[in-house]
A tleap script that builds the chain and sets N, CA, C and O, in Angstrom:
source leaprc.protein.ff14SB
mol = sequence {
  NMET ILE THR LEU ASN ILE PRO ILE THR PRO
  MET GLY ALA VAL ARG MET THR GLY ARG GLY
  LYS PHE VAL ASN LYS ASN ALA GLN ARG TYR
  LEU ALA TYR LYS ASP PHE ILE LYS TRP GLU
  ALA LYS LYS GLN MET LYS ASN GLU PRO PHE
  GLU LEU GLY ALA LEU HIE VAL ASP ILE THR
  PHE VAL MET PRO ILE PRO LYS SER TRP SER
  LYS LYS LYS GLN GLN GLN SER ILE ARG THR
  LEU HIE THR LYS LYS PRO ASP ILE ASP ASN
  LEU VAL LYS GLY VAL PHE ASP ALA LEU ASN
  LYS ILE ALA TRP LYS ASP ASP ASN GLN VAL
  SER LYS VAL THR ALA CYS LYS LYS TYR GLY
  GLU LYS PRO GLY ILE GLU VAL GLN ILE THR
  ARG ALA SER GLU GLU TRP GLU ASN LEU SER
  CVAL
}
set mol.1.N position { 11.383 -1.563 30.730 }
set mol.1.CA position { 11.578 -1.384 29.301 }
set mol.1.C position { 11.805 -2.750 28.644 }
set mol.1.O position { 12.442 -3.638 29.211 }
set mol.2.N position { 11.275 -2.881 27.457 }
set mol.2.CA position { 11.456 -4.097 26.664 }
set mol.2.C position { 12.153 -3.693 25.365 }
set mol.2.O position { 11.784 -2.696 24.744 }
set mol.3.N position { 13.155 -4.462 24.959 }
set mol.3.CA position { 13.822 -4.226 23.682 }
set mol.3.C position { 13.655 -5.475 22.825 }
set mol.3.O position { 13.983 -6.583 23.252 }
set mol.4.N position { 13.147 -5.284 21.624 }
set mol.4.CA position { 12.981 -6.380 20.660 }
set mol.4.C position { 13.917 -6.129 19.486 }
set mol.4.O position { 13.992 -5.011 18.975 }
set mol.5.N position { 14.626 -7.160 19.061 }
set mol.5.CA position { 15.480 -7.082 17.876 }
set mol.5.C position { 14.934 -8.058 16.842 }
set mol.5.O position { 14.982 -9.274 17.029 }
set mol.6.N position { 14.422 -7.515 15.766 }
set mol.6.CA position { 13.792 -8.323 14.721 }
set mol.6.C position { 14.727 -8.380 13.511 }
set mol.6.O position { 14.933 -7.362 12.850 }
set mol.7.N position { 15.296 -9.549 13.210 }
set mol.7.CA position { 16.246 -9.664 12.092 }
set mol.7.C position { 15.546 -9.849 10.742 }
set mol.7.O position { 15.490 -10.951 10.197 }
set mol.8.N position { 15.019 -8.746 10.223 }
set mol.8.CA position { 14.312 -8.802 8.937 }
set mol.8.C position { 14.511 -7.470 8.221 }
set mol.8.O position { 14.663 -6.435 8.869 }
set mol.9.N position { 14.513 -7.489 6.900 }
set mol.9.CA position { 14.608 -6.247 6.137 }
set mol.9.C position { 13.293 -5.487 6.286 }
set mol.9.O position { 12.237 -6.019 5.945 }
set mol.10.N position { 13.339 -4.247 6.791 }
set mol.10.CA position { 12.111 -3.477 6.992 }
set mol.10.C position { 11.316 -3.296 5.704 }
set mol.10.O position { 11.877 -3.121 4.622 }
set mol.11.N position { 9.996 -3.342 5.852 }
set mol.11.CA position { 9.086 -3.245 4.708 }
set mol.11.C position { 7.941 -2.315 5.084 }
set mol.11.O position { 7.402 -2.404 6.187 }
set mol.12.N position { 7.574 -1.435 4.182 }
set mol.12.CA position { 6.468 -0.520 4.430 }
set mol.12.C position { 5.127 -1.212 4.303 }
set mol.12.O position { 5.012 -2.250 3.650 }
set mol.13.N position { 4.109 -0.631 4.932 }
set mol.13.CA position { 2.757 -1.177 4.868 }
set mol.13.C position { 2.268 -1.167 3.417 }
set mol.13.O position { 2.609 -0.279 2.635 }
set mol.14.N position { 1.466 -2.169 3.082 }
set mol.14.CA position { 0.921 -2.312 1.740 }
set mol.14.C position { -0.592 -2.160 1.831 }
set mol.14.O position { -1.238 -2.783 2.673 }
set mol.15.N position { -1.146 -1.332 0.963 }
set mol.15.CA position { -2.609 -1.207 0.933 }
set mol.15.C position { -3.176 -2.450 0.261 }
set mol.15.O position { -2.656 -2.932 -0.746 }
set mol.16.N position { -4.263 -2.953 0.852 }
set mol.16.CA position { -4.860 -4.142 0.236 }
set mol.16.C position { -6.361 -4.161 0.457 }
set mol.16.O position { -6.872 -3.636 1.446 }
set mol.17.N position { -7.049 -4.774 -0.483 }
set mol.17.CA position { -8.492 -4.951 -0.354 }
set mol.17.C position { -8.734 -6.301 0.303 }
set mol.17.O position { -7.798 -7.078 0.493 }
set mol.18.N position { -9.959 -6.579 0.642 }
set mol.18.CA position { -10.286 -7.869 1.252 }
set mol.18.C position { -9.850 -9.039 0.390 }
set mol.18.O position { -9.277 -10.006 0.892 }
set mol.19.N position { -10.118 -8.956 -0.905 }
set mol.19.CA position { -9.751 -10.025 -1.823 }
set mol.19.C position { -8.274 -9.939 -2.204 }
set mol.19.O position { -7.634 -10.954 -2.477 }
set mol.20.N position { -7.734 -8.700 -2.219 }
set mol.20.CA position { -6.364 -8.473 -2.669 }
set mol.20.C position { -5.319 -9.224 -1.871 }
set mol.20.O position { -4.266 -9.578 -2.400 }
set mol.21.N position { -5.608 -9.475 -0.577 }
set mol.21.CA position { -4.592 -10.152 0.232 }
set mol.21.C position { -4.375 -11.597 -0.201 }
set mol.21.O position { -3.391 -12.222 0.194 }
set mol.22.N position { -5.283 -12.127 -1.008 }
set mol.22.CA position { -5.125 -13.502 -1.484 }
set mol.22.C position { -4.485 -13.567 -2.869 }
set mol.22.O position { -3.907 -14.591 -3.234 }
set mol.23.N position { -4.580 -12.484 -3.644 }
set mol.23.CA position { -4.076 -12.530 -5.022 }
set mol.23.C position { -2.863 -11.629 -5.255 }
set mol.23.O position { -2.071 -11.885 -6.163 }
set mol.24.N position { -2.710 -10.584 -4.450 }
set mol.24.CA position { -1.627 -9.629 -4.644 }
set mol.24.C position { -0.340 -10.158 -3.982 }
set mol.24.O position { -0.308 -10.416 -2.778 }
set mol.25.N position { 0.709 -10.312 -4.789 }
set mol.25.CA position { 1.982 -10.861 -4.271 }
set mol.25.C position { 2.589 -9.951 -3.199 }
set mol.25.O position { 3.114 -10.443 -2.201 }
set mol.26.N position { 2.522 -8.623 -3.396 }
set mol.26.CA position { 3.060 -7.697 -2.392 }
set mol.26.C position { 2.284 -7.811 -1.083 }
set mol.26.O position { 2.868 -7.756 0.000 }
set mol.27.N position { 0.971 -7.969 -1.188 }
set mol.27.CA position { 0.152 -8.111 0.019 }
set mol.27.C position { 0.524 -9.395 0.755 }
set mol.27.O position { 0.614 -9.395 1.983 }
set mol.28.N position { 0.739 -10.478 0.033 }
set mol.28.CA position { 1.118 -11.746 0.662 }
set mol.28.C position { 2.493 -11.636 1.323 }
set mol.28.O position { 2.705 -12.173 2.410 }
set mol.29.N position { 3.415 -10.946 0.674 }
set mol.29.CA position { 4.756 -10.747 1.226 }
set mol.29.C position { 4.671 -9.899 2.500 }
set mol.29.O position { 5.370 -10.165 3.478 }
set mol.30.N position { 3.808 -8.878 2.478 }
set mol.30.CA position { 3.630 -8.001 3.639 }
set mol.30.C position { 3.015 -8.769 4.807 }
set mol.30.O position { 3.428 -8.586 5.952 }
set mol.31.N position { 2.041 -9.617 4.531 }
set mol.31.CA position { 1.417 -10.419 5.598 }
set mol.31.C position { 2.436 -11.384 6.207 }
set mol.31.O position { 2.446 -11.596 7.419 }
set mol.32.N position { 3.287 -11.965 5.369 }
set mol.32.CA position { 4.340 -12.865 5.870 }
set mol.32.C position { 5.347 -12.071 6.709 }
set mol.32.O position { 5.839 -12.570 7.722 }
set mol.33.N position { 5.648 -10.861 6.299 }
set mol.33.CA position { 6.554 -9.961 7.032 }
set mol.33.C position { 5.989 -9.690 8.430 }
set mol.33.O position { 6.706 -9.808 9.424 }
set mol.34.N position { 4.708 -9.327 8.504 }
set mol.34.CA position { 4.090 -9.048 9.804 }
set mol.34.C position { 4.051 -10.310 10.671 }
set mol.34.O position { 4.268 -10.237 11.880 }
set mol.35.N position { 3.780 -11.448 10.066 }
set mol.35.CA position { 3.765 -12.711 10.818 }
set mol.35.C position { 5.140 -13.010 11.411 }
set mol.35.O position { 5.240 -13.496 12.537 }
set mol.36.N position { 6.202 -12.719 10.651 }
set mol.36.CA position { 7.558 -12.949 11.154 }
set mol.36.C position { 7.842 -12.039 12.357 }
set mol.36.O position { 8.410 -12.483 13.354 }
set mol.37.N position { 7.447 -10.777 12.256 }
set mol.37.CA position { 7.641 -9.842 13.374 }
set mol.37.C position { 6.885 -10.345 14.601 }
set mol.37.O position { 7.423 -10.328 15.709 }
set mol.38.N position { 5.638 -10.794 14.413 }
set mol.38.CA position { 4.838 -11.338 15.529 }
set mol.38.C position { 5.556 -12.512 16.176 }
set mol.38.O position { 5.678 -12.575 17.399 }
set mol.39.N position { 6.028 -13.437 15.357 }
set mol.39.CA position { 6.689 -14.651 15.846 }
set mol.39.C position { 7.946 -14.290 16.639 }
set mol.39.O position { 8.172 -14.819 17.728 }
set mol.40.N position { 8.762 -13.389 16.089 }
set mol.40.CA position { 9.991 -12.960 16.775 }
set mol.40.C position { 9.668 -12.252 18.088 }
set mol.40.O position { 10.324 -12.488 19.103 }
set mol.41.N position { 8.662 -11.391 18.068 }
set mol.41.CA position { 8.292 -10.641 19.275 }
set mol.41.C position { 7.802 -11.597 20.362 }
set mol.41.O position { 8.175 -11.457 21.526 }
set mol.42.N position { 6.971 -12.563 19.988 }
set mol.42.CA position { 6.477 -13.552 20.972 }
set mol.42.C position { 7.643 -14.313 21.585 }
set mol.42.O position { 7.670 -14.570 22.789 }
set mol.43.N position { 8.604 -14.668 20.744 }
set mol.43.CA position { 9.776 -15.418 21.190 }
set mol.43.C position { 10.605 -14.591 22.183 }
set mol.43.O position { 11.138 -15.130 23.153 }
set mol.44.N position { 10.709 -13.286 21.934 }
set mol.44.CA position { 11.566 -12.429 22.753 }
set mol.44.C position { 10.866 -11.834 23.972 }
set mol.44.O position { 11.525 -11.440 24.935 }
set mol.45.N position { 9.544 -11.768 23.935 }
set mol.45.CA position { 8.807 -11.174 25.068 }
set mol.45.C position { 8.846 -12.143 26.241 }
set mol.45.O position { 8.532 -13.324 26.097 }
set mol.46.N position { 9.228 -11.639 27.381 }
set mol.46.CA position { 9.292 -12.486 28.571 }
set mol.46.C position { 7.954 -12.482 29.321 }
set mol.46.O position { 7.617 -13.446 30.009 }
set mol.47.N position { 7.202 -11.393 29.182 }
set mol.47.CA position { 5.959 -11.235 29.949 }
set mol.47.C position { 4.758 -11.171 29.017 }
set mol.47.O position { 4.856 -11.324 27.800 }
set mol.48.N position { 3.634 -10.938 29.652 }
set mol.48.CA position { 2.408 -10.666 28.907 }
set mol.48.C position { 2.547 -9.272 28.292 }
set mol.48.O position { 3.431 -8.509 28.680 }
set mol.49.N position { 1.678 -8.940 27.338 }
set mol.49.CA position { 1.742 -7.585 26.773 }
set mol.49.C position { 1.398 -6.540 27.836 }
set mol.49.O position { 0.786 -6.850 28.859 }
set mol.50.N position { 1.804 -5.296 27.571 }
set mol.50.CA position { 1.411 -4.196 28.440 }
set mol.50.C position { -0.104 -4.058 28.328 }
set mol.50.O position { -0.610 -3.615 27.297 }
set mol.51.N position { -0.825 -4.429 29.371 }
set mol.51.CA position { -2.283 -4.419 29.322 }
set mol.51.C position { -2.871 -3.018 29.405 }
set mol.51.O position { -3.837 -2.699 28.712 }
set mol.52.N position { -2.280 -2.183 30.260 }
set mol.52.CA position { -2.846 -0.862 30.496 }
set mol.52.C position { -1.769 0.195 30.449 }
set mol.52.O position { -0.580 -0.100 30.569 }
set mol.53.N position { -2.201 1.444 30.271 }
set mol.53.CA position { -1.287 2.566 30.401 }
set mol.53.C position { -0.657 3.012 29.104 }
set mol.53.O position { -0.606 2.287 28.111 }
set mol.54.N position { -0.179 4.242 29.161 }
set mol.54.CA position { 0.453 4.857 27.998 }
set mol.54.C position { 1.870 4.307 27.812 }
set mol.54.O position { 2.563 3.992 28.779 }
set mol.55.N position { 2.280 4.202 26.554 }
set mol.55.CA position { 3.587 3.651 26.221 }
set mol.55.C position { 4.364 4.601 25.313 }
set mol.55.O position { 3.781 5.363 24.542 }
set mol.56.N position { 5.681 4.539 25.420 }
set mol.56.CA position { 6.571 5.233 24.492 }
set mol.56.C position { 7.290 4.156 23.693 }
set mol.56.O position { 7.854 3.222 24.263 }
set mol.57.N position { 7.265 4.290 22.377 }
set mol.57.CA position { 7.909 3.309 21.499 }
set mol.57.C position { 8.986 4.016 20.677 }
set mol.57.O position { 8.732 5.030 20.027 }
set mol.58.N position { 10.180 3.458 20.723 }
set mol.58.CA position { 11.324 3.984 19.975 }
set mol.58.C position { 11.739 2.900 18.987 }
set mol.58.O position { 12.113 1.799 19.390 }
set mol.59.N position { 11.675 3.210 17.692 }
set mol.59.CA position { 11.967 2.199 16.664 }
set mol.59.C position { 13.127 2.677 15.793 }
set mol.59.O position { 13.151 3.818 15.332 }
set mol.60.N position { 14.082 1.783 15.580 }
set mol.60.CA position { 15.174 2.046 14.636 }
set mol.60.C position { 15.080 1.002 13.530 }
set mol.60.O position { 15.137 -0.201 13.783 }
set mol.61.N position { 14.937 1.483 12.312 }
set mol.61.CA position { 14.898 0.605 11.145 }
set mol.61.C position { 16.289 0.637 10.507 }
set mol.61.O position { 16.762 1.693 10.089 }
set mol.62.N position { 16.930 -0.511 10.437 }
set mol.62.CA position { 18.242 -0.605 9.789 }
set mol.62.C position { 17.988 -1.126 8.373 }
set mol.62.O position { 17.589 -2.272 8.172 }
set mol.63.N position { 18.231 -0.252 7.410 }
set mol.63.CA position { 17.916 -0.542 6.011 }
set mol.63.C position { 19.133 -1.146 5.301 }
set mol.63.O position { 20.276 -0.835 5.636 }
set mol.64.N position { 18.875 -2.009 4.321 }
set mol.64.CA position { 20.011 -2.611 3.593 }
set mol.64.C position { 20.733 -1.570 2.740 }
set mol.64.O position { 20.123 -0.634 2.224 }
set mol.65.N position { 22.034 -1.754 2.606 }
set mol.65.CA position { 22.850 -0.881 1.750 }
set mol.65.C position { 22.770 -1.445 0.333 }
set mol.65.O position { 23.013 -2.636 0.138 }
set mol.66.N position { 22.435 -0.617 -0.661 }
set mol.66.CA position { 22.348 -1.127 -2.037 }
set mol.66.C position { 23.652 -1.779 -2.498 }
set mol.66.O position { 24.735 -1.211 -2.355 }
set mol.67.N position { 23.521 -2.973 -3.050 }
set mol.67.CA position { 24.696 -3.710 -3.533 }
set mol.67.C position { 25.316 -3.041 -4.754 }
set mol.67.O position { 26.486 -3.260 -5.067 }
set mol.68.N position { 24.518 -2.221 -5.442 }
set mol.68.CA position { 25.014 -1.544 -6.645 }
set mol.68.C position { 25.989 -0.411 -6.306 }
set mol.68.O position { 26.717 0.057 -7.181 }
set mol.69.N position { 26.008 0.033 -5.048 }
set mol.69.CA position { 26.930 1.092 -4.646 }
set mol.69.C position { 28.353 0.547 -4.583 }
set mol.69.O position { 28.565 -0.642 -4.348 }
set mol.70.N position { 29.324 1.435 -4.797 }
set mol.70.CA position { 30.730 1.034 -4.703 }
set mol.70.C position { 31.032 0.619 -3.262 }
set mol.70.O position { 30.327 1.008 -2.332 }
set mol.71.N position { 32.089 -0.174 -3.094 }
set mol.71.CA position { 32.494 -0.627 -1.744 }
set mol.71.C position { 32.743 0.580 -0.832 }
set mol.71.O position { 32.372 0.573 0.342 }
set mol.72.N position { 33.378 1.614 -1.392 }
set mol.72.CA position { 33.680 2.810 -0.606 }
set mol.72.C position { 32.384 3.484 -0.139 }
set mol.72.O position { 32.242 3.839 1.031 }
set mol.73.N position { 31.442 3.652 -1.074 }
set mol.73.CA position { 30.170 4.298 -0.728 }
set mol.73.C position { 29.393 3.445 0.268 }
set mol.73.O position { 28.750 3.979 1.171 }
set mol.74.N position { 29.446 2.113 0.109 }
set mol.74.CA position { 28.771 1.222 1.058 }
set mol.74.C position { 29.336 1.425 2.465 }
set mol.74.O position { 28.574 1.541 3.425 }
set mol.75.N position { 30.654 1.468 2.593 }
set mol.75.CA position { 31.295 1.650 3.904 }
set mol.75.C position { 30.945 3.002 4.514 }
set mol.75.O position { 30.686 3.100 5.713 }
set mol.76.N position { 30.938 4.037 3.689 }
set mol.76.CA position { 30.640 5.384 4.181 }
set mol.76.C position { 29.180 5.531 4.609 }
set mol.76.O position { 28.863 6.375 5.447 }
set mol.77.N position { 28.294 4.719 4.044 }
set mol.77.CA position { 26.863 4.877 4.318 }
set mol.77.C position { 26.425 4.238 5.643 }
set mol.77.O position { 25.336 4.533 6.135 }
set mol.78.N position { 27.253 3.373 6.221 }
set mol.78.CA position { 26.861 2.691 7.460 }
set mol.78.C position { 26.527 3.718 8.536 }
set mol.78.O position { 27.306 4.630 8.812 }
set mol.79.N position { 25.356 3.548 9.134 }
set mol.79.CA position { 24.816 4.413 10.196 }
set mol.79.C position { 24.410 5.807 9.721 }
set mol.79.O position { 24.089 6.661 10.548 }
set mol.80.N position { 24.415 6.060 8.397 }
set mol.80.CA position { 23.897 7.343 7.913 }
set mol.80.C position { 22.389 7.211 7.720 }
set mol.80.O position { 21.872 6.106 7.557 }
set mol.81.N position { 21.695 8.335 7.738 }
set mol.81.CA position { 20.237 8.309 7.632 }
set mol.81.C position { 19.783 7.891 6.241 }
set mol.81.O position { 20.387 8.258 5.233 }
set mol.82.N position { 18.718 7.126 6.209 }
set mol.82.CA position { 18.128 6.592 4.980 }
set mol.82.C position { 16.992 7.527 4.574 }
set mol.82.O position { 16.069 7.751 5.358 }
set mol.83.N position { 17.046 8.077 3.356 }
set mol.83.CA position { 16.038 9.046 2.930 }
set mol.83.C position { 15.294 8.615 1.662 }
set mol.83.O position { 14.757 9.451 0.935 }
set mol.84.N position { 15.268 7.333 1.411 }
set mol.84.CA position { 14.555 6.803 0.237 }
set mol.84.C position { 13.291 6.084 0.701 }
set mol.84.O position { 12.998 6.045 1.896 }
set mol.85.N position { 12.547 5.518 -0.242 }
set mol.85.CA position { 11.382 4.706 0.114 }
set mol.85.C position { 11.874 3.436 0.787 }
set mol.85.O position { 12.989 3.004 0.495 }
set mol.86.N position { 11.114 2.824 1.660 }
set mol.86.CA position { 9.747 3.153 2.058 }
set mol.86.C position { 9.694 4.314 3.055 }
set mol.86.O position { 10.653 4.584 3.778 }
set mol.87.N position { 8.546 4.988 3.068 }
set mol.87.CA position { 8.333 6.099 3.992 }
set mol.87.C position { 8.303 5.574 5.421 }
set mol.87.O position { 7.845 4.460 5.678 }
set mol.88.N position { 8.794 6.385 6.340 }
set mol.88.CA position { 8.912 5.953 7.734 }
set mol.88.C position { 7.548 5.663 8.366 }
set mol.88.O position { 7.435 4.753 9.187 }
set mol.89.N position { 6.511 6.422 7.996 }
set mol.89.CA position { 5.195 6.172 8.589 }
set mol.89.C position { 4.651 4.804 8.176 }
set mol.89.O position { 3.965 4.149 8.960 }
set mol.90.N position { 4.952 4.375 6.961 }
set mol.90.CA position { 4.523 3.043 6.532 }
set mol.90.C position { 5.310 1.941 7.232 }
set mol.90.O position { 4.770 0.873 7.517 }
set mol.91.N position { 6.585 2.199 7.509 }
set mol.91.CA position { 7.395 1.233 8.265 }
set mol.91.C position { 6.832 1.076 9.679 }
set mol.91.O position { 6.686 -0.040 10.176 }
set mol.92.N position { 6.519 2.207 10.322 }
set mol.92.CA position { 5.973 2.178 11.685 }
set mol.92.C position { 4.640 1.441 11.698 }
set mol.92.O position { 4.389 0.639 12.598 }
set mol.93.N position { 3.788 1.699 10.722 }
set mol.93.CA position { 2.473 1.049 10.681 }
set mol.93.C position { 2.597 -0.471 10.654 }
set mol.93.O position { 1.863 -1.167 11.356 }
set mol.94.N position { 3.511 -0.980 9.857 }
set mol.94.CA position { 3.702 -2.425 9.783 }
set mol.94.C position { 4.103 -3.021 11.124 }
set mol.94.O position { 3.587 -4.065 11.526 }
set mol.95.N position { 5.022 -2.360 11.814 }
set mol.95.CA position { 5.484 -2.842 13.129 }
set mol.95.C position { 4.344 -2.765 14.141 }
set mol.95.O position { 4.115 -3.711 14.895 }
set mol.96.N position { 3.632 -1.641 14.157 }
set mol.96.CA position { 2.530 -1.474 15.108 }
set mol.96.C position { 1.450 -2.532 14.888 }
set mol.96.O position { 0.958 -3.125 15.848 }
set mol.97.N position { 1.083 -2.767 13.636 }
set mol.97.CA position { 0.066 -3.788 13.342 }
set mol.97.C position { 0.521 -5.160 13.831 }
set mol.97.O position { -0.271 -5.923 14.384 }
set mol.98.N position { 1.790 -5.467 13.627 }
set mol.98.CA position { 2.316 -6.779 14.020 }
set mol.98.C position { 2.375 -6.948 15.539 }
set mol.98.O position { 2.185 -8.054 16.044 }
set mol.99.N position { 2.636 -5.862 16.268 }
set mol.99.CA position { 2.821 -5.966 17.717 }
set mol.99.C position { 1.524 -5.857 18.522 }
set mol.99.O position { 1.532 -6.040 19.739 }
set mol.100.N position { 0.414 -5.559 17.848 }
set mol.100.CA position { -0.873 -5.514 18.551 }
set mol.100.C position { -1.159 -6.858 19.205 }
set mol.100.O position { -0.997 -7.906 18.580 }
set mol.101.N position { -1.580 -6.827 20.449 }
set mol.101.CA position { -1.932 -7.993 21.266 }
set mol.101.C position { -0.719 -8.862 21.622 }
set mol.101.O position { -0.869 -9.916 22.240 }
set mol.102.N position { 0.479 -8.421 21.233 }
set mol.102.CA position { 1.694 -9.149 21.595 }
set mol.102.C position { 2.528 -8.297 22.548 }
set mol.102.O position { 2.841 -8.728 23.658 }
set mol.103.N position { 2.889 -7.085 22.114 }
set mol.103.CA position { 3.664 -6.189 22.974 }
set mol.103.C position { 2.755 -5.283 23.795 }
set mol.103.O position { 3.125 -4.853 24.888 }
set mol.104.N position { 1.576 -4.995 23.275 }
set mol.104.CA position { 0.586 -4.172 23.980 }
set mol.104.C position { -0.785 -4.679 23.625 }
set mol.104.O position { -0.964 -5.401 22.645 }
set mol.105.N position { -1.756 -4.294 24.433 }
set mol.105.CA position { -3.131 -4.742 24.182 }
set mol.105.C position { -3.647 -4.150 22.873 }
set mol.105.O position { -4.231 -4.849 22.045 }
set mol.106.N position { -3.418 -2.838 22.702 }
set mol.106.CA position { -3.843 -2.160 21.477 }
set mol.106.C position { -2.887 -1.002 21.208 }
set mol.106.O position { -2.391 -0.380 22.147 }
set mol.107.N position { -2.623 -0.706 19.935 }
set mol.107.CA position { -1.652 0.353 19.652 }
set mol.107.C position { -2.151 1.749 19.998 }
set mol.107.O position { -1.398 2.717 19.884 }
set mol.108.N position { -3.417 1.872 20.423 }
set mol.108.CA position { -3.867 3.184 20.888 }
set mol.108.C position { -3.235 3.547 22.238 }
set mol.108.O position { -3.345 4.691 22.679 }
set mol.109.N position { -2.580 2.593 22.891 }
set mol.109.CA position { -1.856 2.863 24.140 }
set mol.109.C position { -0.576 3.658 23.897 }
set mol.109.O position { -0.043 4.278 24.817 }
set mol.110.N position { -0.088 3.641 22.671 }
set mol.110.CA position { 1.168 4.324 22.361 }
set mol.110.C position { 0.894 5.826 22.282 }
set mol.110.O position { 0.176 6.295 21.399 }
set mol.111.N position { 1.481 6.570 23.223 }
set mol.111.CA position { 1.258 8.012 23.271 }
set mol.111.C position { 2.435 8.793 22.687 }
set mol.111.O position { 2.319 9.990 22.426 }
set mol.112.N position { 3.565 8.117 22.482 }
set mol.112.CA position { 4.736 8.782 21.918 }
set mol.112.C position { 5.519 7.779 21.076 }
set mol.112.O position { 5.776 6.655 21.506 }
set mol.113.N position { 5.889 8.202 19.880 }
set mol.113.CA position { 6.668 7.354 18.976 }
set mol.113.C position { 7.890 8.127 18.501 }
set mol.113.O position { 7.787 9.287 18.102 }
set mol.114.N position { 9.033 7.484 18.547 }
set mol.114.CA position { 10.247 8.026 17.954 }
set mol.114.C position { 10.725 6.964 16.968 }
set mol.114.O position { 10.836 5.789 17.317 }
set mol.115.N position { 11.005 7.379 15.746 }
set mol.115.CA position { 11.440 6.399 14.748 }
set mol.115.C position { 12.523 7.008 13.869 }
set mol.115.O position { 12.506 8.202 13.571 }
set mol.116.N position { 13.459 6.167 13.465 }
set mol.116.CA position { 14.457 6.607 12.490 }
set mol.116.C position { 14.809 5.423 11.602 }
set mol.116.O position { 14.647 4.263 11.980 }
set mol.117.N position { 15.291 5.748 10.416 }
set mol.117.CA position { 15.768 4.700 9.510 }
set mol.117.C position { 17.159 5.089 9.055 }
set mol.117.O position { 17.423 6.233 8.686 }
set mol.118.N position { 18.041 4.100 9.093 }
set mol.118.CA position { 19.433 4.340 8.727 }
set mol.118.C position { 19.971 3.108 8.012 }
set mol.118.O position { 19.411 2.016 8.108 }
set mol.119.N position { 21.064 3.310 7.297 }
set mol.119.CA position { 21.708 2.190 6.612 }
set mol.119.C position { 22.540 1.382 7.599 }
set mol.119.O position { 23.091 1.920 8.560 }
set mol.120.N position { 22.619 0.078 7.342 }
set mol.120.CA position { 23.439 -0.778 8.180 }
set mol.120.C position { 23.802 -2.052 7.445 }
set mol.120.O position { 23.175 -2.416 6.450 }
set mol.121.N position { 24.827 -2.723 7.952 }
set mol.121.CA position { 25.289 -3.958 7.309 }
set mol.121.C position { 24.285 -5.094 7.475 }
set mol.121.O position { 24.127 -5.925 6.581 }
set mol.122.N position { 23.605 -5.127 8.625 }
set mol.122.CA position { 22.614 -6.170 8.882 }
set mol.122.C position { 21.241 -5.521 9.030 }
set mol.122.O position { 20.963 -4.903 10.058 }
set mol.123.N position { 20.375 -5.651 8.016 }
set mol.123.CA position { 19.042 -5.061 8.109 }
set mol.123.C position { 18.272 -5.637 9.297 }
set mol.123.O position { 18.458 -6.795 9.670 }
set mol.124.N position { 17.422 -4.827 9.874 }
set mol.124.CA position { 16.613 -5.283 10.992 }
set mol.124.C position { 15.822 -4.145 11.609 }
set mol.124.O position { 15.860 -3.007 11.141 }
set mol.125.N position { 15.105 -4.482 12.671 }
set mol.125.CA position { 14.265 -3.513 13.371 }
set mol.125.C position { 14.528 -3.664 14.857 }
set mol.125.O position { 14.464 -4.767 15.400 }
set mol.126.N position { 14.826 -2.548 15.515 }
set mol.126.CA position { 14.952 -2.561 16.975 }
set mol.126.C position { 13.798 -1.746 17.540 }
set mol.126.O position { 13.590 -0.594 17.159 }
set mol.127.N position { 13.054 -2.356 18.452 }
set mol.127.CA position { 11.903 -1.700 19.062 }
set mol.127.C position { 12.125 -1.651 20.569 }
set mol.127.O position { 12.342 -2.684 21.203 }
set mol.128.N position { 12.072 -0.451 21.142 }
set mol.128.CA position { 12.139 -0.297 22.591 }
set mol.128.C position { 10.790 0.227 23.065 }
set mol.128.O position { 10.280 1.224 22.555 }
set mol.129.N position { 10.225 -0.462 24.046 }
set mol.129.CA position { 8.918 -0.085 24.583 }
set mol.129.C position { 9.095 0.251 26.059 }
set mol.129.O position { 9.623 -0.547 26.834 }
set mol.130.N position { 8.645 1.444 26.434 }
set mol.130.CA position { 8.769 1.915 27.809 }
set mol.130.C position { 7.406 2.394 28.288 }
set mol.130.O position { 6.659 3.020 27.536 }
set mol.131.N position { 7.090 2.098 29.533 }
set mol.131.CA position { 5.868 2.671 30.120 }
set mol.131.C position { 6.054 4.178 30.194 }
set mol.131.O position { 7.081 4.651 30.681 }
set mol.132.N position { 5.082 4.930 29.722 }
set mol.132.CA position { 5.183 6.388 29.709 }
set mol.132.C position { 5.330 6.932 31.124 }
set mol.132.O position { 5.984 7.956 31.322 }
set mol.133.N position { 4.741 6.275 32.100 }
set mol.133.CA position { 4.820 6.754 33.487 }
set mol.133.C position { 6.271 6.800 33.969 }
set mol.133.O position { 6.622 7.661 34.775 }
set mol.134.N position { 7.118 5.885 33.487 }
set mol.134.CA position { 8.531 5.875 33.860 }
set mol.134.C position { 9.220 7.148 33.379 }
set mol.134.O position { 10.123 7.657 34.043 }
set mol.135.N position { 8.795 7.663 32.224 }
set mol.135.CA position { 9.387 8.870 31.672 }
set mol.135.C position { 8.792 10.122 32.294 }
set mol.135.O position { 9.517 11.068 32.600 }
set mol.136.N position { 7.475 10.136 32.485 }
set mol.136.CA position { 6.797 11.341 32.966 }
set mol.136.C position { 7.257 11.726 34.369 }
set mol.136.O position { 7.214 12.899 34.740 }
set mol.137.N position { 7.686 10.763 35.128 }
set mol.137.CA position { 8.167 11.081 36.478 }
set mol.137.C position { 9.396 11.982 36.414 }
set mol.137.O position { 9.663 12.726 37.358 }
set mol.138.N position { 10.147 11.928 35.318 }
set mol.138.CA position { 11.370 12.704 35.190 }
set mol.138.C position { 11.185 13.995 34.372 }
set mol.138.O position { 12.144 14.737 34.158 }
set mol.139.N position { 9.962 14.256 33.923 }
set mol.139.CA position { 9.707 15.432 33.102 }
set mol.139.C position { 8.838 16.427 33.838 }
set mol.139.O position { 8.007 16.049 34.664 }
set mol.140.N position { 9.029 17.697 33.538 }
set mol.140.CA position { 8.097 18.701 34.062 }
set mol.140.C position { 7.363 19.304 32.878 }
set mol.140.O position { 7.949 19.504 31.814 }
set mol.141.N position { 6.107 19.587 33.058 }
set mol.141.CA position { 5.280 20.076 31.942 }
set mol.141.C position { 5.221 21.585 31.967 }
set mol.141.O position { 4.575 22.191 31.112 }
savepdb mol mol.pdb
quit
């Protein structure tokens, strides 16, 4: 199993056209976000990417607590589930795109994904990658 801790505020995927990535500020911010995830993952990966086989990926997105909330509400929200934008599928897409050819050869190797988003004091992304064969040995179908 590999665990990656990416110290960045999670960001959902941004739709962009071929030309849009050069002129759209959100697209440029999203590309920089993915580049940061790639850089952090390369730094933390000890081995080559998983070349073959099915993978299980477990992702926890730690979302920032709004500063506009009262101190009491901020404290109470730590580790509670985040139910606002960005949508979880867009968060996962950004991470998967960034980890292609770094954590795995291609994201089509991922056969199972578990993801959650919650509030926390330090925004970030935790990604755990496990070979599916390690899990299947303990499961009966």
